[in-house]
C-alpha positions as CSV (number, residue, x, y, z in Angstrom):
1,M,0.4,-0.1,-0.1
2,M,2.7,2.1,0.7
3,K,4.3,2.0,-2.7
4,V,0.8,3.2,-4.5
5,V,0.6,6.1,-1.8
6,A,2.3,8.8,-3.8
7,A,0.7,7.9,-7.1
8,V,-2.7,8.6,-5.7
9,A,-1.7,11.8,-4.7
10,L,-0.2,12.8,-7.9
11,L,-3.4,11.9,-9.6
12,A,-5.5,13.9,-7.4
13,V,-3.4,17.3,-8.2
14,C,-5.3,17.5,-11.3
15,A,-8.6,16.1,-10.3
16,N,-10.1,19.2,-8.8
17,A,-9.3,20.9,-11.9
18,F,-11.6,19.5,-14.4
19,V,-14.4,19.4,-12.2
20,P,-17.4,20.8,-14.2
21,Q,-19.5,23.5,-12.6
22,G,-22.5,23.0,-13.9
23,V,-22.8,19.1,-12.8
24,L,-22.1,20.7,-8.8
25,K,-25.5,21.5,-6.9
26,R,-25.7,25.0,-5.9
27,D,-25.4,24.3,-2.2
28,S,-22.7,21.7,-2.9
29,P,-19.5,22.2,-0.5
30,L,-17.2,21.9,-3.3
31,R,-19.1,24.8,-5.3
32,K,-18.6,26.8,-2.3
33,S,-15.3,26.1,-1.9
34,L,-14.7,27.8,-5.6
35,T,-17.3,30.6,-5.0
36,R,-16.1,34.0,-3.8
37,P,-17.4,34.2,-0.2
38,S,-19.8,36.8,0.8
39,M,-19.1,39.5,3.1
40,A,-22.1,38.2,5.3
41,E,-20.1,35.0,5.5
42,M,-16.7,36.9,5.8
43,G,-17.9,39.1,8.7
44,E,-20.6,37.5,10.9
45,S,-18.8,34.5,11.2
46,D,-16.1,34.6,13.8
47,R,-15.3,30.8,13.0
48,S,-12.4,29.1,10.6
49,L,-14.2,27.1,7.7
50,A,-11.2,25.1,7.7
51,L,-11.3,24.6,11.9
52,P,-14.9,25.4,12.8
53,M,-13.6,24.5,16.3
54,D,-11.4,27.6,16.2
55,K,-11.7,30.8,15.9
56,R,-11.0,32.5,12.3
57,P,-7.5,34.2,12.3
58,P,-8.2,38.0,12.2
59,N,-6.0,38.7,9.4
60,L,-7.7,36.0,7.1
61,D,-11.3,37.6,6.3
62,G,-11.6,34.9,3.6
63,S,-11.0,37.5,0.6
64,L,-8.1,35.9,-0.5
65,P,-9.0,33.2,-3.0
66,G,-8.4,29.8,-1.1
67,D,-8.5,31.2,2.1
68,F,-10.8,28.8,4.5
69,G,-9.3,30.2,7.7
70,F,-6.7,27.4,8.0
71,D,-3.5,29.0,10.2
72,P,-3.1,27.0,13.4
73,V,0.6,27.9,13.8
74,G,-0.7,31.7,14.0
75,F,1.7,32.8,10.7
76,S,-1.0,35.5,9.8
77,N,-0.7,36.8,13.0
78,N,2.7,38.2,12.2
79,L,2.7,39.7,8.9
80,P,5.7,40.5,7.2
81,R,7.3,43.8,7.5
82,T,7.2,46.7,4.6
83,W,10.9,46.2,4.1
84,L,10.6,42.7,3.2
85,I,7.8,42.9,0.7
86,G,7.2,46.7,-0.1
87,G,4.7,48.8,0.0
88,D,3.2,51.0,2.6
89,E,2.0,48.5,5.0
90,R,2.2,45.3,6.3
91,S,0.4,42.6,4.4
92,L,-0.1,38.9,3.6
93,K,1.5,39.7,0.1
94,W,4.9,37.6,1.2
95,Y,3.1,34.9,2.4
96,R,0.7,34.3,-0.4
97,E,3.5,34.9,-2.7
98,A,5.5,32.3,-1.2
99,E,2.5,29.7,-0.9
100,L,2.3,30.1,-5.4
101,V,5.5,29.9,-5.7
102,H,5.8,26.5,-4.3
103,S,2.7,25.5,-5.3
104,R,3.5,26.0,-9.0
105,V,7.0,24.6,-8.2
106,A,5.3,21.4,-6.6
107,M,3.0,20.8,-9.4
108,L,5.6,20.8,-12.2
109,A,8.0,18.7,-9.9
110,A,5.3,15.9,-9.4
111,L,4.6,15.9,-13.2
112,G,8.8,16.1,-13.8
113,W,9.1,13.1,-11.0
114,I,7.7,11.0,-13.4
115,F,7.6,12.0,-17.1
116,P,11.6,10.6,-17.6
117,E,10.1,7.1,-17.1
118,I,7.6,7.8,-20.1
119,W,10.1,9.7,-22.4
120,H,13.8,11.4,-22.0
121,L,16.0,12.7,-23.8
122,P,18.8,10.5,-25.4
123,G,22.4,10.4,-24.2
124,N,25.3,10.7,-26.5
125,A,29.2,9.7,-26.6
126,A,30.5,12.8,-24.9
127,V,28.3,12.4,-22.0
128,G,27.1,8.8,-22.1
129,V,24.3,6.8,-23.9
130,D,22.1,6.0,-20.8
131,A,23.2,10.0,-19.2
132,F,19.1,10.7,-19.4
133,A,17.9,7.1,-18.5
134,E,17.7,7.0,-14.9
135,T,14.4,6.6,-13.6
136,N,15.0,7.3,-9.6
137,P,15.2,10.9,-10.1
138,W,17.3,10.7,-6.9
139,K,20.5,9.1,-9.0
140,A,19.7,11.3,-11.8
141,L,21.1,14.3,-10.2
142,T,24.5,12.3,-10.6
143,T,24.1,10.6,-14.3
144,V,22.6,14.4,-15.9
145,P,25.6,16.1,-17.5
146,K,26.8,19.2,-15.0
147,E,26.2,21.3,-17.6
148,G,22.4,20.5,-17.8
149,L,22.4,21.2,-13.8
150,W,23.8,24.7,-14.6
151,Q,21.6,25.2,-17.5
152,I,18.5,24.4,-15.1
153,A,20.3,26.4,-12.2
154,G,20.6,29.8,-14.3
155,T,16.8,29.5,-15.8
156,V,15.9,29.4,-12.1
157,S,17.8,32.0,-11.4
158,A,16.6,34.5,-14.3
159,I,12.9,34.0,-13.4
160,E,13.3,34.4,-9.6
161,F,15.1,37.6,-10.4
162,F,12.7,38.3,-12.6
163,R,10.0,37.5,-9.9
164,L,12.0,39.5,-7.6
165,R,11.7,42.9,-9.0
166,R,8.2,42.5,-10.5
167,V,6.2,41.0,-7.3
168,V,8.3,41.0,-4.4
169,R,9.8,44.4,-4.2
170,G,7.6,45.5,-7.2
171,E,3.8,46.4,-7.0
172,K,2.1,43.3,-9.0
173,E,-0.2,41.3,-7.0
174,A,1.2,38.3,-5.6
175,G,1.6,35.4,-8.1
176,D,1.7,38.0,-11.4
177,L,4.1,36.8,-13.9
178,G,2.6,38.7,-16.8
179,L,0.9,35.5,-17.7
180,G,-2.6,35.1,-19.0
181,Q,-5.8,37.7,-19.5
182,G,-5.2,41.5,-19.5
183,E,-3.6,44.1,-21.2
184,G,0.2,43.9,-21.7
185,R,-0.1,39.9,-21.1
186,W,1.2,36.8,-23.1
187,N,-1.9,35.1,-23.5
188,P,-1.7,32.4,-26.0
189,F,-4.6,30.5,-24.9
190,G,-6.8,33.5,-25.2
191,F,-8.0,33.3,-21.6
192,A,-10.8,35.5,-20.8
193,F,-12.6,34.6,-17.8
194,D,-14.8,36.8,-15.7
195,E,-14.4,37.9,-12.3
196,D,-16.0,35.1,-11.0
197,E,-14.9,32.5,-13.3
198,Y,-11.0,34.1,-12.6
199,Y,-11.6,33.4,-8.5
200,R,-12.9,30.0,-9.0
201,M,-9.8,29.1,-11.5
202,Q,-7.0,30.9,-8.6
203,V,-9.2,28.9,-5.8
204,R,-8.5,25.6,-8.2
205,E,-4.6,26.5,-8.3
206,I,-3.9,27.4,-5.0
207,K,-5.8,23.8,-3.7
208,N,-4.2,21.9,-6.9
209,G,-0.5,23.2,-5.3
210,R,-1.1,22.9,-1.8
211,L,-2.2,19.3,-2.7
212,A,1.0,18.9,-5.0
213,M,3.2,20.4,-2.3
214,I,2.2,17.4,-0.3
215,A,2.5,14.8,-2.9
216,I,6.1,15.7,-4.0
217,I,7.3,15.3,-0.3
218,G,5.7,11.5,-0.6
219,M,7.4,11.0,-3.7
220,M,10.6,12.3,-2.9
221,L,10.4,10.1,0.5
222,Q,9.3,6.9,-1.5
223,A,12.1,7.4,-4.3
224,A,14.7,7.5,-1.4
225,V,13.4,4.6,0.5
226,T,13.0,2.3,-2.9
227,G,15.6,3.5,-4.7
228,E,12.9,3.3,-7.7
229,G,11.0,5.6,-9.7
230,L,7.3,6.1,-8.8
231,L,5.6,3.9,-11.9
232,E,8.3,1.1,-11.2
233,Q,6.9,1.4,-7.6
234,I,3.3,1.0,-9.2
235,G,3.9,-2.1,-11.5
236,E,5.3,-4.0,-8.4
237,G,2.3,-2.8,-6.1
238,F,-0.3,-4.1,-9.1
239,G,1.1,-7.6,-9.5
240,L,-1.5,-9.8,-11.4
241,G,-0.6,-13.1,-9.4
242,P,1.1,-16.4,-10.7
243,G,0.9,-17.5,-14.0
244,Y,-0.5,-14.2,-16.0
245,R,1.5,-13.1,-18.5
246,L,0.9,-9.4,-20.3
247,P,0.0,-9.3,-24.0
248,A,3.3,-9.3,-26.0
249,G,4.0,-5.8,-27.7
250,T,2.2,-3.7,-25.8
251,G,4.8,-1.7,-24.1
252,L,3.5,-2.1,-20.6
253,Q,6.2,-5.0,-19.5
254,K,8.6,-2.4,-18.5
255,F,5.9,-0.9,-15.5
256,F,5.4,-4.2,-14.4
257,P,7.7,-6.7,-12.2
258,E,9.9,-9.2,-14.4
259,G,8.2,-12.0,-15.7
260,L,4.4,-10.8,-15.9
């Protein structure tokens, strides 16, 4: 069972984003979680939506997408100082920016953790034929050429510098990298959400990102313990029993224990 926990978490990361709104009942908890709360819901209740047995944190009024009053440690009671995030007053901006960045990285990492098992770059004589064939991501750090790791570090540094100037020390909202709908933005998919739809998409992003952060931690720990890639672990966890053989030519044999 332990071998498929990470896989289940990964599959659940994207599940919420594909729930069509038309099939959700108006009073369903999922639909309410994707809808901007009313002023009455934010102001009249002093209870946390996430932890009803506890009071709502005073600085979490429900206006941020994905804010359900969950702050058992009390981070929101100590807002970042203006010198850290810029601006004229303390705010939750630095916390939300950090959460969004980690969420986006975790969603990409969850996909990148298994993708090399499906397809990977070919090697060459200079770096070794199997340079990119390692399916255990921990071991891949030692097989990928150092030049490739430097390229990754350089790309990440450039993005971080841009984000620092635009958001952290700039005036843009948390998570705003100039992508998506809006004037002067890069919007190759032609997104054109109204205010309520845009809010729902923000809630979906933060919820999927939070789940992805948990998922990638589980995937990393599982790979460290087993020394195997995730799909390889799934194959071992779903053994089909003695005497069963997968049809030849399906390409599925590599995902299952030897002999199936």
